[in-house]
KEBATI-441378 format. One line per 8 residues: number of its first residue (from 1); for each residue y, z, x of N, C-alpha, C, CB. Coordinates in steps of 0.05 Angstrom, whole numbers, plus 5000, padded with zeros to 4 digits. Atoms other than C-alpha are relative to their C-alpha. Glycine has a CB too. Layout:
// residues N
NUM	Y/Z/X/Y/Z/X/Y/Z/X/Y/Z/X  ...
//
This chain:
// residues 188
1	4983/4997/5028/5000/5006/4996/5022/4994/5021/5002/5032/4977  4982/5006/4993/5066/4978/5022/5016/5025/4998/5006/4978/4990  4974/4978/5007/5123/5038/5036/5015/5001/4979/5020/4998/5015  4992/5001/5016/5164/5013/4992/4991/5009/4969/5005/4984/5006  4995/4984/5025/5123/5026/4942/4976/5021/4993/5004/4979/4975  5003/4977/4999/5091/5085/4963/5021/5014/4991/4993/5006/5021  4982/4985/5004/5160/5109/4958/5010/4997/4957/5023/4989/5028  4996/5006/5026/5168/5075/4883/4983/5023/4978/4990/4968/4997
9	5027/4979/5014/5100/5112/4855/5006/5026/5008/4968/4994/5011  4991/4983/5003/5129/5175/4879/5022/5011/4994/4996/5004/5010  4970/4988/5017/5200/5172/4851/4993/5000/4961/5034/4968/5009  5002/5009/5033/5166/5150/4776/4988/5028/5005/4981/4967/4983  5019/4984/5005/5104/5209/4791/5026/5025/5005/4969/4996/5021  4972/4978/4999/5166/5261/4804/5018/5005/4967/5028/4982/5026  4987/4998/5034/5204/5235/4741/4981/5004/4981/5014/4974/4989  5019/4991/5013/5150/5240/4708/4986/5025/4989/4990/4991/5009
17	5011/4968/5003/5127/5311/4721/5027/5014/4994/4985/5014/5031  4990/4993/5018/5203/5325/4709/5012/5002/4972/5006/5001/5008  5002/4998/5024/5204/5297/4646/4994/5016/4985/4991/4990/4996  5015/4982/5018/5142/5332/4628/5004/5030/4992/4979/4999/5010  4998/4972/5003/5161/5403/4646/5036/5000/4980/4997/5018/5036  4981/4992/5024/5228/5392/4604/4994/4998/4973/5022/4985/5001  5002/5002/5009/5194/5372/4550/4979/5030/4990/5003/4978/5004  5015/4974/5003/5145/5433/4559/5018/5029/4996/4982/5003/5026
25	4974/4975/5007/5209/5485/4564/5008/4998/4971/5033/4995/5020  4990/5005/5028/5239/5454/4503/4983/5013/4986/5003/4971/4991  5018/4990/5022/5176/5463/4463/4996/5035/4994/4971/4987/5007  5007/4961/4989/5157/5533/4497/5022/5011/4980/5011/5012/5043  4985/4989/5004/5237/5550/4477/4994/4996/4962/5023/4991/5019  5009/4999/5036/5228/5529/4396/4980/5016/4997/4989/4970/4986  5014/4983/5011/5167/5569/4393/4997/5029/5008/4979/4989/5001  4992/4977/4999/5195/5623/4419/5026/5018/4984/5001/5000/5022
33	4974/4987/5008/5264/5625/4392/4992/5019/4971/5025/4974/4995  5005/4996/5029/5264/5663/4327/5002/4977/4977/5019/5021/4992  5006/5024/5032/5244/5636/4260/5016/4997/4978/4976/5006/4982  4980/4991/5021/5296/5617/4218/4989/4996/4977/5026/4988/5000  5002/5006/5023/5282/5629/4149/5021/4988/4981/4992/5019/4993  4977/5004/5023/5317/5606/4080/5024/5014/4997/4991/5005/4977  4983/4982/4996/5376/5630/4065/5005/5020/4972/5024/4985/5011  5007/4986/5026/5357/5662/3995/4974/4991/4994/5019/4995/4977
41	5035/4989/5013/5291/5676/3957/5005/5011/4974/4982/5030/5019  5010/4989/5025/5291/5680/3883/4970/5009/4995/5005/4979/4981  5023/4983/4998/5234/5733/3879/4986/4986/4976/5007/5035/4999  5008/5013/5022/5221/5721/3798/4999/4966/4999/5017/5011/4982  5010/5032/4995/5221/5641/3810/4972/4999/5021/5028/4982/5017  5012/4991/4986/5180/5652/3867/4973/5006/4998/5011/5013/5003  5038/4996/5004/5118/5690/3835/4986/4985/4980/4989/5031/4990  5020/5021/5014/5058/5658/3805/4987/4994/5011/5005/4980/4992
49	5024/5012/4986/5011/5610/3822/5008/4967/5024/4977/4991/4970  4986/5026/4973/5019/5560/3897/4969/4988/5007/5021/5019/5041  5030/5010/4978/4963/5516/3919/5004/4994/5025/4985/4974/4992  5002/5008/4981/4951/5502/3981/4994/4972/5015/4991/5014/5003  5001/5030/4994/4965/5431/4010/4993/4998/5027/5028/4985/4996  5016/5002/4973/4946/5443/4084/5009/5031/5016/5010/4967/5021  4992/4973/5003/4950/5503/4119/4980/5000/5042/4983/5023/4959  5007/4988/4979/4933/5523/4201/4972/5002/5001/5013/5023/5002
57	5037/4986/5007/4847/5541/4203/5016/5030/5012/4960/4983/5027  5006/4974/4997/4840/5613/4203/4982/5005/4988/5016/5015/4996  5034/4986/5000/4778/5652/4210/5001/5011/4968/4993/5034/5030  4990/4983/5035/4803/5688/4133/4990/4973/4984/5047/5011/4993  5005/5018/5028/4797/5609/4103/4976/4985/5010/5028/4977/4989  5032/5004/4992/4727/5587/4140/4990/4980/4971/4981/5038/5004  5016/5004/5021/4702/5539/4094/5010/4998/4970/4983/5019/5002  4986/5005/5015/4746/5538/4042/5016/4975/4985/5007/5010/5007
65	4980/5025/5014/4772/5484/3994/5008/5021/4970/4976/4960/4991  4989/4996/5028/4809/5489/3921/5025/5031/5006/4965/5009/4973  5000/4980/4998/4848/5548/3956/5029/5006/4985/4994/5007/5027  4988/4993/5014/4898/5581/3916/5020/5035/5004/4981/4994/4982  4991/4966/4997/4943/5641/3919/5032/5012/4984/5006/5006/5040  4979/5002/5025/4983/5675/3860/5014/5030/5013/4983/5001/4959  4989/4979/4996/5039/5723/3864/5017/5010/4979/5011/4999/5022  4979/4992/5020/5063/5775/3818/5017/5020/5012/4988/5012/4975
73	4990/4987/4993/5108/5830/3816/4980/5027/4994/5026/4996/4991  5023/4961/5013/5076/5910/3817/5033/5008/4989/4979/5037/5039  4989/4991/5010/5110/5962/3791/5018/5015/5014/4988/5005/4987  4979/4984/4989/5142/5995/3848/5010/4971/5018/4989/5034/5018  4979/5028/4988/5177/5919/3868/4985/4992/5022/5035/5007/5012  5014/5017/4975/5120/5904/3926/4993/4984/4977/4973/5014/5022  5017/5024/5004/5085/5840/3909/4976/5005/5000/5003/4982/5016  5035/5016/5000/5016/5822/3889/4995/4980/5001/4984/5001/4982
81	5003/5013/4989/4984/5784/3930/4963/4990/4993/5012/5009/5025  5015/5000/5005/4922/5750/3903/4993/4967/5006/5001/5014/4979  5023/5031/4998/4881/5685/3939/4974/4995/5005/5005/4983/5019  5026/5004/5011/4827/5658/3915/4997/4963/5025/5003/4997/4953  5018/5028/4988/4781/5590/3946/4969/5007/4997/5006/4994/5039  5020/5005/4998/4722/5564/3948/4982/4988/5020/5001/4993/4986  5013/4992/4980/4674/5584/3999/4972/4973/4998/4993/5037/4996  5020/5024/4999/4640/5504/4005/4957/5012/5010/5019/4975/5031
89	5027/4993/4991/4579/5541/4049/4988/5009/4980/4997/5018/5021  5007/4970/5019/4571/5595/4005/4995/4992/4973/5026/5024/4998  4994/5012/5028/4577/5557/3950/5016/5024/4967/4963/4989/4993  4983/4977/5005/4626/5611/3918/5022/5005/4997/4999/5013/5010  4977/4989/4999/4687/5634/3898/5002/5026/5008/5010/4999/4979  4991/4981/4986/4724/5674/3939/5032/5016/4994/4997/4988/5025  4958/4976/5007/4789/5732/3925/4999/5016/5030/4999/5040/4958  5005/4973/4986/4819/5772/3972/5037/5006/4993/4984/4998/5042
97	4973/4991/5013/4880/5810/3943/5020/5032/5017/4988/5010/4965  4989/4977/4979/4936/5859/3976/5022/4993/4998/4992/5003/5029  4988/4986/5007/4998/5866/3973/5039/4975/5023/4982/5039/5009  4979/5004/4982/5067/5834/4004/5027/5021/4995/5007/4969/4998  4973/4984/4996/5140/5875/4020/5021/4996/5020/4994/5026/5004  4983/5019/4993/5194/5849/4029/5019/5026/5023/5017/4981/4968  4986/4997/4977/5233/5856/4101/5022/5000/4996/4997/4985/5019  4983/5007/4998/5291/5827/4092/5020/4999/4971/4992/4982/5012
105	4999/5006/5031/5329/5840/4020/5019/4988/4999/5001/5021/4980  4976/5016/5002/5392/5804/4037/4992/4969/5003/5021/5010/5022  5008/5022/5005/5342/5741/4041/4975/5002/4978/4995/4987/5025  5034/4995/5009/5274/5764/4010/4995/4973/5008/4989/5009/4962  5022/5013/4988/5247/5709/4052/4989/5005/5020/5004/4981/5004  5016/4988/4968/5217/5750/4111/4987/5025/4978/5029/5017/5038  5022/4981/5016/5153/5792/4074/4988/5000/5022/4981/4991/4972  5022/4996/4974/5098/5825/4118/4977/5006/4969/5009/5037/5033
113	5018/5004/5016/5038/5817/4075/4973/5018/5008/4998/4971/5000  5017/4984/5000/4976/5871/4071/4976/5002/4987/5011/5016/4997  5026/4996/5014/4911/5860/4060/4977/5019/5006/4988/4977/5002  5005/4974/4981/4887/5914/4102/5012/5018/5011/4991/4998/5016  4976/4975/4983/4914/5983/4117/4982/5003/5026/5005/5041/4979  4961/5003/5002/4943/5983/4164/5017/4980/5016/5015/5029/5010  4989/5018/4981/4949/5923/4186/5015/4975/4981/4974/4989/5021  4984/5024/5031/5002/5868/4150/5006/4984/5027/5040/5014/4971
121	5001/5029/4983/5020/5799/4171/5029/4987/4995/4973/4976/4986  4976/5005/5011/5089/5769/4173/4995/4975/4976/5023/4992/5025  4998/5016/5012/5101/5716/4120/5035/4989/4992/4982/5008/4982  4981/5006/4991/5166/5679/4132/5006/4980/4982/4999/4995/5025  4989/5024/5025/5187/5629/4072/5025/4969/5019/5029/5027/4968  4988/5022/4979/5221/5570/4124/5010/4978/4990/4982/4991/5019  4989/5024/5019/5226/5511/4072/5006/5008/4977/4983/4978/4995  5003/4995/5010/5233/5522/4001/5025/4969/4975/4998/5028/5008
129	4983/5029/5021/5249/5464/3944/5019/5019/4985/4975/4977/4971  4974/4987/5020/5307/5478/3903/4990/5001/4970/5032/4979/5001  5013/4988/5023/5263/5473/3842/4974/5022/4999/4993/4979/4987  5018/4980/4996/5214/5521/3874/4974/4983/5003/5000/5021/4975  5032/5020/4989/5154/5459/3876/4988/5007/5023/5004/4968/5006  5023/5007/4981/5136/5468/3942/5023/5019/5021/4989/4960/5008  4984/4978/4968/5148/5519/4009/4986/4999/5017/5005/5033/5000  5019/4997/4981/5131/5524/4077/5003/5026/5014/5002/4978/5018
137	5000/4975/4990/5111/5580/4103/4988/5019/5026/4992/5006/4985  5013/4992/4972/5097/5616/4174/5006/5019/5009/5002/4984/5019  4988/4965/4987/5109/5676/4220/5007/4990/5025/4973/5030/5004  4987/5011/4980/5138/5681/4285/4990/4993/5016/5014/5008/5007  5021/5011/4973/5084/5670/4336/4998/4972/4996/4967/5013/5002  5001/5029/5012/5085/5602/4298/4962/4994/5003/5025/4973/5025  5026/5011/4992/5002/5613/4301/4991/4989/4971/4976/5025/5016  5005/5009/5026/4996/5602/4216/5021/4998/4988/4984/5014/4986
145	4988/5020/5026/5021/5557/4175/4993/4997/4982/5003/4980/4999  5020/4998/5017/5015/5545/4112/5025/4973/4975/4989/5041/4988  4975/5018/5021/5052/5480/4054/4985/5013/4972/5000/4952/5000  5006/4982/5031/5052/5508/3987/5016/4977/4982/5019/5040/4997  4994/5021/5022/5052/5465/3923/5002/5021/4972/4972/4973/4998  5015/4986/5028/5055/5493/3849/4985/4975/4990/5025/5014/4971  5026/5019/5004/5011/5425/3840/4980/5001/5022/5008/4970/4998  5028/5015/4974/4943/5407/3872/5011/4987/5026/4979/4970/4986
153	4994/5033/4984/4978/5344/3901/5035/5014/5009/4999/4958/4967  4957/5011/4994/5049/5334/3940/5004/4976/5024/5026/5036/5020  5005/5033/4992/5066/5267/3953/5006/5010/5031/5025/4971/4985  5001/5007/4971/5062/5243/4023/5028/4997/5016/4985/4975/5002  4957/4995/4993/5153/5237/4030/4998/5030/5012/5031/5002/4960  4992/4965/4996/5156/5315/4021/4981/5019/5020/4997/5016/4969  5011/5000/4986/5096/5325/4059/5001/4997/5024/4993/4992/4995  4985/5005/4978/5123/5290/4116/5029/5013/5008/5003/4975/4998
161	4972/4983/4998/5192/5326/4108/4992/5025/5009/5017/5005/4972  5013/4966/5001/5150/5394/4108/4994/4998/5029/4967/5008/4977  5008/4995/4976/5120/5381/4178/5019/4985/5019/4971/4994/5003  4985/4996/4992/5178/5361/4200/5026/5013/5010/4997/4995/4996  4988/4971/4987/5211/5414/4196/4989/5023/5012/5011/5012/4983  5018/4977/4987/5159/5455/4215/4999/4994/5028/4970/5003/4987  4991/5022/4973/5164/5407/4282/5021/5015/5008/5011/4964/4994  4973/4989/4990/5230/5425/4300/5004/5028/4990/5024/4981/4989
169	4996/4956/4988/5221/5508/4289/4971/5006/5017/4998/5034/4958  5017/4989/4979/5164/5501/4344/4972/4994/4988/5006/5034/5006  5035/5001/5010/5098/5490/4294/4993/4976/5020/4993/4990/4960  5016/5033/4981/5048/5442/4333/4987/4988/4975/4968/5007/5030  5009/5015/5028/5038/5402/4263/4969/4992/5012/5023/4969/4989  5025/5019/4995/4974/5368/4302/4977/5027/4985/4993/4988/5043  5026/4987/5010/4937/5432/4280/4994/5007/4970/4997/5026/5014  4992/4985/5027/4955/5435/4202/4978/4976/4997/5037/5003/4984
177	5022/5028/5012/4888/5406/4162/5007/5008/4978/4963/4997/5004  5008/4987/5030/4890/5395/4092/4981/5007/4982/5005/4990/4987  5012/4985/5019/4868/5428/4033/4987/4987/4978/5017/5016/4992  5022/5012/5027/4813/5401/3992/5011/5004/4969/4968/5019/4999  4990/5000/5030/4850/5406/3919/4984/4982/4982/5031/4990/4998  5019/5015/5027/4801/5357/3880/4976/5012/5000/4992/4965/5001  5033/4988/5016/4739/5365/3836/4993/5037/5007/4966/4977/5022  4995/4980/5000/4755/5435/3838/4992/5013/4975/5021/5002/5007
185	5018/5001/5013/4705/5475/3802/5017/5035/4977/4968/4999/5023  4991/4977/5015/4731/5537/3745/5002/5020/5017/4985/5007/4979  4993/4975/4981/4748/5600/3786/4986/5019/4983/5035/5010/5006  5008/4975/5013/4704/5661/3760/5003/5027/5010/4976/4999/4997
//
């Protein structure tokens, strides 16, 4: 290889390494910065049934299809959480119930969800339709992400819009898995 070609190859490799490093730092910065939520959530409008359209794979949802979450107000001001899914491997419906506690009363967009005492998980509403027809929910470490809808299906345009928001907020949307919401058996 000629000396000029070696120098050019070295320049290309150095430039590629620098650009790759910048991209890695920028991505890391987005993942580590605080997770911004929507400015205000009217909890009375947020209550009700939501269908999971897509989510990051989680141990507690393994083999699940037809996944839903239903939120109702408890007498003490907390929110009852009833998650249901059909476990295709076990061929039966599964349910997990817990409660959500508002952590930021200014916005009502940051909640802590508890299924097993004393463990709580962050539940941040990071995008929400004006008519409360869809929501994007994540948590600050970017380990979990959910796309929720009031209907079992969501338009591709809205799905793409939500994944773009998630990417901007530092989530690796390549980990998103669509949740099957067709041919769901009646819940028992």
